[in-house]
N, C-alpha and C positions, 0 to 999 in steps of 0.2 A: 507365594502370595508375598511382595514386599513387604518388609518389616517398617515398624517406626523412625529407627534413624536413615534407613535409603528415604523413605517418602518427604521425609524431610529434608535430607539430603537434596532430592531432587528440585524442590520449593524453593529453597534457598538458591541455588546454583540458577534461577530465572530472577536474580536481583543482583548478579554478580557486575551487568553492563550499568545499571544506575548507580553502585557501589566505586566504578571506574571513574565515571561523569564526576559523583563528588568527592572523588583523589585528584582528580586531573583540574578540575577549576576551583577548586579550594573552598571548598563551601564546607567540609566539615575535612577536621585533621584525622591522620590516621589511627590515631588513640581512639578520637570519637569513632571513627567506621567500624573499626575493632570493638567499640563498647556495645556498636546497636546490630554489629552482625552477632555479638552473642545474646543480645536481646530477642532477636529476632527466634535464632536456633533455640533461644527457652520458651520462647509461643509455640513458634511450629511443633517442638515436640511435646506440650500443653495438649494440643488444640487435636495434632493426631493421634495421641490415646484411647483405649479403651474406654475410658472414663469419662472423657471433655463431655464439658455441659456446654450448652450456649453463652452461659457469662463470662467463659473464656474467650471464644470467637470475640465477643465484643468488648471484653477488653483490651482481645491483640485490635481490631479496628483502630478500635479508639486512640491505639498507639501510633499507628501504621498514619493516622492521622494528624495525631500531634507531631508526626519527623515530616511528613508533608507540610505543614502549618510553618516548621523552622524550617525547610528549606527555602520557601517561599518568602520569608523575613532576611534569612542571608543575602539570596540573591539580589533582592530590592537592595541591601543597606551596600553588598559589594560592585551592583550594577552589572549583575551577571543578562544576561539577554537570553543563552544558548540552552540555559534549562529549564526545561519547560513542565506543567504538570502532569502532562501523561502519563509517565507511569510510577507514577504516585500513586493515581487517583486508577489504574488499571491492575496496578497490585490491592486497591483496597478491592476493585469489585472481585476480584479473583478469589481475595477470602470470604467476600459477601456469601458469592455464590456455593465457595463449598460448604459457607455457613448453610445455607439456606439449603441445600443435598444433605449435607449430615444432622441438623435438626429443622426438617420439612414443619413438624408441629409446636414450633416457636414461635408466638405470633412478633417477643421484643424483636427477634430475628429478621423475620418479613419486615416490619416496620423500620428500622436501620436500613436496610437495604433501602427502602422507600428513600426516608429520607437522606442519604448519601445522593441517591441521585437524582432527588429533588435541587439537592446542597449545588452539584456541580453542572446543575439544567443539562443531564443523558436524561431531555424530555424520552426518547426512542427504547430506550433502556427502562424507564422509568412504567410505561406505557406496560411494556411485558412483564415487568414483575408485576407490577399492579394485574396483573391478568391472574400470573399461578397463585399469586397470595389468596385472591378471592375463588378462585376456585378449589383451594386448598382449605382456605377455614371460610365458609359462604355464610355462618351465621354467626360472627365476628362484625358488630355493629362497627367497631372503630376504622376497617377497611373500607368500607359502604360510604363512613363517614368521607374518608379522607379522598376519595376518588370523587366523591359527588362535590365538594367544598372545590376541590381544586379545578373541578372542570369550569365553575361557578366562576370561579377567580379568571377564566382563563376567555369568559364571557360567552361560555355554549350552555346555556341554561336548558336547552333541551336533552342535551348530553346530561347534566345534574340532576336535573329529574328521572334519567331513564335510570341512574344511580340508585336514587335514594326511592323509587319507587319496586324497584328489585330488590334492593335490600329490605324493604320492610316486611317484603314478604319471605324471608329468611331469618329476619330481626325478628323474634315474636314474643320474646319473654320477658323485653324491660322499653323503654322509651326513647333510647337513644338517637334511633334511625330517625326517629320520628318527629321529635325535638329539633335533630339538629335539622330537619327537613323545611322544616318551619321555618326557623333561624336564615334559613338559606332562601328561602323564600319572601322572607321580609324584608332581609339584604337588598334583593333585587328589587322589591318595590321601593324602597328610602332611593335609591342610586333611578330610580326613575322618575321619581317625586326629584329628585335635584339636578335630572336634565330637562326639565319643562319648562325652565326659566331659558334655555340653549337655546342654539339654531337648530331649528327640526324637530325636539321637543322627544317627550317617551317613544314620539312613535317613531322618529330615528333611530335612539337606541335598539328600539325595538326591533327594527330592521339590519340595522350593524350587527346585531346578536346572529341572528338567522345566518347572514350572509359570511360570518366568523369562521375562516377554516385553518386556523392556526394552533388550537387548541392541540394538549398532549394528548390525549385521548381519539382526534382523529388523527392522528398522525399517518401518514400512507407506512408501508412499510415498501423497502426496495428487495427485500428478498421472502418470499410468502414464506411464513411461519404456521405454528398452530396455535400462537397466543393472535392470530387476526384472521378475519373475516374475507370476503372477497371484496368488499367497500375499505378495508384496512382498520376495519373499527376494532375497537379492544374485544374481546372474547369473553364474555362474562359463564358466569355457572347457569345452570337455565331451573328457575325452581318449580317447573314443572315434572320436571326429571326426578327431582325431593319428595314431591308427594306436597308438597308445601301449599299450604292456602292462600287463594287467592284473596287478599284483603281489598283491591281496588276495583269494583264494577267498572262494565265498561265506559260509563258514562262519565263517572271522575277521574279513569285514563286516559279520557278523551280531553275533560278539562283541563286534565293538568300537561298535556303532552303538547298542547295549540302552541303555534310559534310564537299568537299573539299574548302572552300572560295575561289574564284577567289582572286589571288596575285596583279593583274597589278590594281586594281584599281574600276574593273566593276562594283562592288554592292555598293559601295557610288557614282559612277556615275548614275546608276539603277536611287536609290534614287532620285538625284535630278532630272533625266529628268523625271521620273513620277510626281515629286512634283510640275512640270512646267503646269502640265494639271488639278491641282487642283485650284480651285475657291480663294482662300488664296493665292497663289500666286503671289507675287510683286517684286517690285526692294527693298524692306525692307527684303523679304522673302529670294530672291538673299543674299543679305548682310552676310544672318546669314550662307548660305552655307561658301559663301567666307572665313569666318571669321573663322570657323572649316575646311577646308580645311588647309589656311593658318598656321592653327595653329601645322601641323604636316610636317616638314620640312625633317625628315627622312625617310617617305615615300616616296619611288621612283618613287610612281602615283600622285604625288603632283601638279605638277608643270600642267602636261593632265589637273588635273581636277580645277585648280583655273583658269586656260584658258579657260576652260569649260562654266563656271559661267557669267567669264569677256566677253566669246563672246556674251552669254546672256543679260547682261549688256546690253551691246555695241549695240545690236540689237533692244532693246526693249524698252529701260529704255536709253538711251545713256545718257541726261544730268538730272536728278535726282540728286538729293542729294548722295544716296545710292552709284550709280555707279561713282560718280564720288570720291568717297570718294576710292571705290575701286582700281579705276587705278590708284589717289594720294600713295597708300600704296601698291602696287605693288613691286613695284621692293626691297621693305624693307623687303619680305617675307623670312623668314629666315635666317636673320641676325643680331648678337647682336650689339648694337651701337660701342662696343669698337674694333671690329672688321676692318679689314684691307678695306676691301671692305664698308663699312657702310659710309661713305664721298661720294663717288662717287654717290652710291645709294642714300641717301638723298638728292644730288644735283637734281637725276633724278626727285626723287620723289616732291622736291619742286615745280620744274618746271613744271610739272603737276601740282602741284594744283595752281600755278599762271590761266593755263590755264581751269583749271576747274572752276575758280570763275567768269571767265569772260564767262561761258557757261551755267553752272547750272540754273536751276530754281529755286532754295533754299539758296542764299548765305548763310544767317544766321544759318542753319543747315548743313549744308556743313562745316562749322567753328567749330561747334560745335564738330563735328565729329573730325576733324580734332584735335582739343584742347584735346580730346579722349586721340589720339592714343601719343600725345608728350609728355603731362604729364605725364606719367609714365617715359619717356627717362629722360625727365627733373628729374625726379626722381631718378637716378641713382649717387650713388657719385663719382663714378669715370670717370666719362663720361667727354670726352676730351672737354677743355675748349672752341675751338673755333666751334667745335658740338652746345654747348650748348647758345655759344651768338647766333649765328644762330637760333637755334630752339626759344629763348628767343624774340629775333625782331622779328620770324613769327608769334606768337604767339600776342604779340602787336599791328601788323598791320592787324592780321583776322578781316572780318567786325565783330562788333559788332550788337548786334541786338537791 
């Protein structure tokens, strides 16, 4: 079996054509080429050594990407059009592939692989890498969120819902997938609301989504492989094979998978209500849903969704700092600090804050949460002097740790 020096030499020899191009086109000087060869050699010996860590590969990848960026800048300055980015991108992809094979358990390496594929618009490769990453790490909510949000970004909400619902079955230890699923649905409702005033309205947008066939997840393979099914769809891990709990009943699935999404907020409401039945659900999880729903004032169903969360908090966690924080912030939802309605809403919020500080189970945490929403308001340059004085006084009088 070849040792580290032999393997390093093998990989370094693969970059010789690129180095000759650098020299022939005078992109880099002979001294610079000698220096980057030395740097590559050091990285190759480092990542090929028995004790290499994921961070070593990530450092190597960052260096290669910075080199490619420098090459592109010099080619632009020297007006060189014959030098392409394919060689540099191919080299980075090669290092990333070696990294995930050497450290398949590192989520950071998989994430960097996906990030780079997305940056260079390698759609087909991104889909294949995501498939492998999900099968390797089905219980990592970050991956399901990335896959779901990417599908939504490309207009394929049906695929996005499929990712989020599949992820929710694997990731039942925290609320990450559930909250991001609700956020994705709220963003979709916001887009539908914006389309109401345009030609065709929301119904036309929904039809376009159903007909959309240019999403990364749906990209068909020319060559059949283990990462795609007979329809060219991304192959995802099967939660049933893992004995995962079924969190969405048939009625909920039917509602969420319909091509014509419920425009009255039924889907995000269903996500919240099903999340309540999970083992991770607590006051902190409910507060995250409140934050999501409160961030979409243009969605007609927002008030209904926010009120549903507040009712749950009042019923089960009334005196928790999370619940009290939501009660305090409710009057301010959807209002800008420079709006005419803000002073009255702020008065109501501070009145509720005074009551909550007397009843909460943790005054210090409530004070920290209050500071968190007051500080961005104080950072506004055109804030009314009276409102600024009131908020600064509130901050000074809050309980200290």
